[in-house]
C-alpha positions in Angstrom: -17.0 -18.3 -8.3 -19.3 -18.9 -10.8 -18.3 -17.3 -14.3 -22.1 -16.9 -14.4 -22.8 -15.3 -11.3 -20.0 -12.6 -11.8 -21.0 -12.0 -15.4 -24.5 -11.6 -14.3 -23.5 -9.2 -11.4 -21.2 -7.1 -13.4 -24.5 -6.7 -16.1 -26.6 -5.7 -13.6 -23.8 -3.2 -12.7 -23.2 -1.8 -15.9 -27.2 -1.1 -16.5 -27.0 1.2 -13.7 -27.9 -1.1 -11.1 -26.7 -2.3 -7.5 -25.4 -5.8 -6.3 -23.9 -7.2 -3.3 -20.6 -8.1 -3.4 -18.3 -9.6 -0.6 -21.2 -8.6 2.1 -20.8 -4.6 0.5 -23.9 -3.1 -1.8 -21.9 -1.4 -4.3 -22.6 0.5 -7.6 -20.2 1.1 -11.1 -18.6 4.6 -12.0 -16.5 5.2 -14.8 -15.3 8.8 -16.4 -13.4 9.3 -19.4 -11.5 11.8 -17.6 -10.1 9.6 -14.9 -6.7 8.4 -15.8 -6.5 6.3 -12.5 -9.5 4.9 -11.7 -8.3 2.7 -8.7 -7.7 6.1 -6.5 -11.5 6.4 -6.7 -12.2 3.2 -5.7 -14.0 2.8 -2.5 -13.4 -0.9 -2.0 -9.6 -1.2 -1.2 -9.8 -2.4 1.7 -12.2 -5.7 0.7 -10.9 -6.0 -3.0 -7.7 -8.4 -3.0 -6.4 -10.0 -5.7 -8.6 -13.2 -7.0 -11.5 -11.9 -4.5 -15.4 -11.5 -6.0 -15.1 -8.1 -5.7 -11.8 -8.1 -7.9 -12.8 -10.4 -10.3 -16.6 -8.6 -11.0 -14.6 -5.2 -11.1 -12.3 -6.9 -14.0 -15.7 -8.1 -15.9 -16.9 -4.8 -15.8 -13.8 -3.6 -17.5 -14.0 -6.1 -19.4 -17.1 -6.0 -21.0 -17.3 -2.2 -21.6 -13.5 -2.0 -22.5 -12.6 0.7 -20.1 -11.6 1.2 -16.8 -14.6 1.0 -14.4 -13.9 1.4 -10.3 -17.1 0.4 -7.4 -18.7 2.6 -5.0 -20.3 2.0 -1.8 -24.0 2.7 -1.4 -24.6 3.4 1.9 -28.3 4.8 2.8 -28.4 6.9 -0.6 -31.7 7.8 -1.7 -31.3 6.8 -5.0 -30.8 2.9 -4.0 -32.4 1.2 -7.0 -33.9 -2.6 -5.8 
């Protein structure tokens, strides 16, 4: 996967948007009170080492300098296109 595409999707997520990753519509969250964000992640079944999901999540972490996690968006009325 191209680094530029990963970076662009991560930026969109950080800005509050939603992107399609691995065929799933996701949004990014972080919470300063959560010490292990991976327990909050909805994507554990489709996130494996070196997958698109993994690289985008890690890019969000790197840009924000804090642990982030991805949440699935499904039929949510607040979907931003």
